[in-house]
VEXRO-242279 format. One record per residue (C-alpha): x, y, z; residue in three letters. Coordinates in steps of 0.2 Angstrom, whole numbers, plus 5000, padded with zeros to 4 digits. Each point is the difference from the previous one (the first is absolute). Last residue first. Layout:
<sites>
XYZALA ...
</sites>
This chain:
<sites>
496049605070UNK 501249874994UNK 499849815004UNK 499149964984UNK 500550114986UNK 499150164999UNK 498450014990UNK 499650104985UNK 500950154995UNK 501650075008UNK 500450174994UNK 501750064994UNK 500350194999UNK 501450064988UNK 500950145009UNK 501649984990UNK 501349975013UNK 499149985016UNK 498849884992UNK 498350015008UNK 499149865010UNK 498249935000UNK 498949885010UNK 500650075017UNK 501249875006UNK 499949884985UNK 500750124987UNK 501749995008UNK 501250074986UNK 501649934994UNK 501250134992UNK 501049974985UNK 501250144995UNK 499350114986UNK 499449954983UNK 498750114991UNK 501150044984UNK 500249814998UNK 498249974998UNK 499149915014UNK 499549824997UNK 501049935014UNK 499150115012UNK 501050155008UNK 499649985014UNK 499749845010UNK 498549905006UNK 500349845008UNK 498749954995UNK 499250004983UNK 498949855002UNK 499250095016UNK 499450134988UNK 500650164993UNK 499250164993UNK 501250134994UNK 499750195003UNK 501150124991UNK 500650175006UNK 500150144987UNK 501750085001UNK 500449984982UNK 501850064998UNK 500650104985UNK 
</sites>
């Protein structure tokens, strides 16, 4: 059975660059690593698992 519920993960500037799956993801949730640009719009969604990554706090200096 597959769980199609999309997850939302909050990330900060400390987590950049953001990639999915995260290192703490369980083995069953693994897929090819994809880097996501959360700085452009403040969030990004993984094309493999639909996990949404949302940037919280301030962007690093020099990024808008």
